[in-house]
Backbone as CSV, one residue per row, in Angstrom:
resi,resn,N_x,N_y,N_z,CA_x,CA_y,CA_z,C_x,C_y,C_z
1,MET,-9.230,4.194,-1.411,-8.318,3.767,-0.368,-7.907,4.997,0.423
2,ARG,-7.921,4.884,1.748,-7.457,5.945,2.625,-6.336,5.383,3.488
3,VAL,-5.209,6.070,3.532,-4.093,5.651,4.369,-3.992,6.633,5.527
4,LEU,-4.055,6.114,6.738,-4.035,6.967,7.918,-2.964,6.475,8.871
5,SER,-2.181,7.382,9.379,-1.148,7.037,10.354,-1.589,7.508,11.723
6,GLN,-1.394,6.678,12.736,-1.791,7.055,14.085,-0.679,7.778,14.825
7,SER,0.512,7.859,14.277,1.600,8.535,14.970,2.149,9.669,14.112
8,PRO,1.665,10.920,14.347,2.121,12.052,13.544,3.568,12.407,13.869
9,PRO,4.262,13.079,12.946,5.626,13.535,13.242,5.628,14.446,14.461
10,GLU,6.768,14.534,15.123,6.872,15.289,16.376,6.565,16.778,16.212
11,ASP,6.785,17.361,15.019,6.557,18.793,14.852,5.080,19.137,14.647
12,LEU,4.213,18.133,14.525,2.782,18.384,14.395,2.120,18.303,15.767
13,PRO,1.025,19.024,15.958,0.333,18.939,17.245,-0.195,17.521,17.478
14,ARG,-0.223,17.100,18.726,-0.748,15.785,19.070,-2.241,15.744,18.780
15,ARG,-2.671,14.614,18.297,-4.088,14.446,17.990,-4.598,13.187,18.654
16,VAL,-5.879,13.113,18.810,-6.511,11.929,19.388,-6.446,10.809,18.355
17,PRO,-6.005,9.598,18.743,-5.967,8.485,17.786,-7.346,8.227,17.191
18,LEU,-7.355,7.909,15.926,-8.605,7.628,15.239,-9.110,6.239,15.587
19,GLU,-10.377,6.136,15.792,-11.023,4.839,15.992,-11.684,4.479,14.670
20,LEU,-10.964,3.774,13.837,-11.473,3.428,12.517,-12.314,2.163,12.580
21,GLN,-13.443,2.210,11.928,-14.319,1.056,11.836,-14.664,0.844,10.366
22,PRO,-14.366,-0.343,9.817,-14.718,-0.575,8.419,-16.228,-0.651,8.248
23,GLY,-16.692,-0.054,7.170,-18.101,-0.116,6.842,-18.395,-1.354,6.014
24,PRO,-19.628,-1.472,5.551,-19.969,-2.614,4.701,-19.104,-2.608,3.435
25,GLY,-18.516,-3.724,3.119,-17.693,-3.822,1.923,-16.299,-3.247,2.081
26,GLU,-15.853,-2.975,3.316,-14.524,-2.425,3.566,-13.758,-3.323,4.529
27,THR,-12.426,-3.201,4.496,-11.574,-3.877,5.471,-10.644,-2.854,6.100
28,LEU,-10.209,-3.126,7.312,-9.229,-2.288,7.993,-7.967,-3.126,8.150
29,ASP,-6.932,-2.772,7.397,-5.679,-3.509,7.398,-4.600,-2.632,8.002
30,SER,-3.588,-3.253,8.605,-2.514,-2.470,9.207,-1.163,-3.018,8.796
31,ILE,-0.183,-2.114,8.754,1.198,-2.471,8.467,2.078,-1.751,9.480
32,CYS,3.343,-2.042,9.457,4.310,-1.397,10.364,3.921,-1.591,11.822
33,GLY,3.566,-2.810,12.177,3.210,-3.093,13.567,1.945,-2.405,14.026
34,GLY,1.077,-2.059,13.101,-0.171,-1.379,13.445,-0.054,0.125,13.448
35,GLY,1.137,0.659,13.176,1.335,2.103,13.165,0.659,2.800,12.001
36,VAL,0.412,2.068,10.933,-0.278,2.614,9.768,-1.466,1.713,9.474
37,GLN,-2.635,2.304,9.394,-3.839,1.555,9.090,-4.384,2.000,7.742
38,VAL,-4.896,1.027,6.992,-5.437,1.287,5.666,-6.883,0.813,5.640
39,LEU,-7.792,1.733,5.432,-9.208,1.423,5.294,-9.481,1.368,3.798
40,GLN,-9.874,0.189,3.289,-10.032,0.041,1.846,-11.206,-0.864,1.508
41,ARG,-11.669,-0.737,0.281,-12.787,-1.553,-0.191,-12.349,-2.998,-0.384
42,ARG,-13.289,-3.908,-0.212,-12.993,-5.327,-0.430,-12.809,-5.623,-1.916
43,GLN,-13.529,-4.946,-2.756,-13.480,-5.181,-4.199,-12.692,-4.062,-4.876
44,GLY,-12.034,-4.374,-5.996,-11.298,-3.356,-6.748,-9.833,-3.325,-6.354
45,ASP,-9.170,-2.222,-6.698,-7.745,-2.070,-6.397,-7.539,-1.992,-4.891
46,ARG,-6.491,-2.696,-4.418,-6.197,-2.717,-2.989,-4.718,-2.470,-2.756
47,PHE,-4.386,-1.912,-1.618,-3.026,-1.667,-1.204,-2.347,-3.006,-0.938
48,THR,-1.081,-3.122,-1.324,-0.301,-4.312,-0.995,1.069,-3.881,-0.484
49,LEU,1.811,-4.808,0.023,3.155,-4.529,0.506,4.188,-4.498,-0.605
50,ASP,3.831,-4.894,-1.811,4.782,-4.958,-2.915,5.559,-3.648,-3.130
51,PRO,4.917,-2.463,-3.176,5.687,-1.231,-3.371,6.671,-0.963,-2.230
52,LEU,6.294,-1.288,-0.998,7.194,-1.085,0.136,8.397,-2.014,0.055
53,LEU,8.161,-3.268,-0.300,9.259,-4.221,-0.426,10.199,-3.827,-1.561
54,LEU,9.640,-3.366,-2.682,10.459,-2.938,-3.810,11.307,-1.722,-3.427
55,ALA,10.724,-0.763,-2.716,11.473,0.423,-2.308,12.596,0.041,-1.346
56,HIS,12.327,-0.872,-0.419,13.360,-1.320,0.514,14.490,-2.023,-0.234
57,PHE,14.143,-2.886,-1.171,15.145,-3.588,-1.963,16.013,-2.598,-2.734
58,ALA,15.378,-1.610,-3.359,16.124,-0.613,-4.134,17.061,0.184,-3.229
59,MET,16.600,0.523,-2.028,17.426,1.274,-1.103,18.642,0.441,-0.661
60,VAL,18.418,-0.815,-0.301,19.498,-1.684,0.161,20.483,-1.965,-0.969
61,GLU,19.977,-2.291,-2.142,20.849,-2.590,-3.272,21.606,-1.334,-3.731
62,GLY,20.949,-0.175,-3.684,21.613,1.069,-4.050,22.761,1.379,-3.114
63,ALA,22.553,1.142,-1.808,23.611,1.364,-0.831,24.774,0.392,-1.075
64,ALA,24.451,-0.855,-1.410,25.501,-1.846,-1.673,26.304,-1.478,-2.920
65,GLN,25.630,-0.961,-3.925,26.311,-0.562,-5.158,27.264,0.615,-4.918
66,ARG,26.867,1.509,-3.989,27.692,2.667,-3.664,28.760,2.335,-2.628
67,GLY,28.731,1.108,-2.118,29.713,0.718,-1.115,29.280,1.018,0.295
68,GLY,28.004,1.318,0.489,27.534,1.666,1.819,26.899,0.515,2.567
69,GLY,27.032,-0.697,2.083,26.402,-1.756,2.836,26.795,-3.034,2.348
């Protein structure tokens, strides 16, 4: 699995956006409104949104526990 972001942080030099094309047996998936693209194999372990959702939940619940939300 390769995770590539098309929008680098402001302190990095600007780069030409990548034109990713999935090869045989690969898919090109995107998250964050297309800002992050994931080129991954069709078979085997694959990226999912579960870790992102869990991290968001932990952040929101942690803030609520501390009185910040």
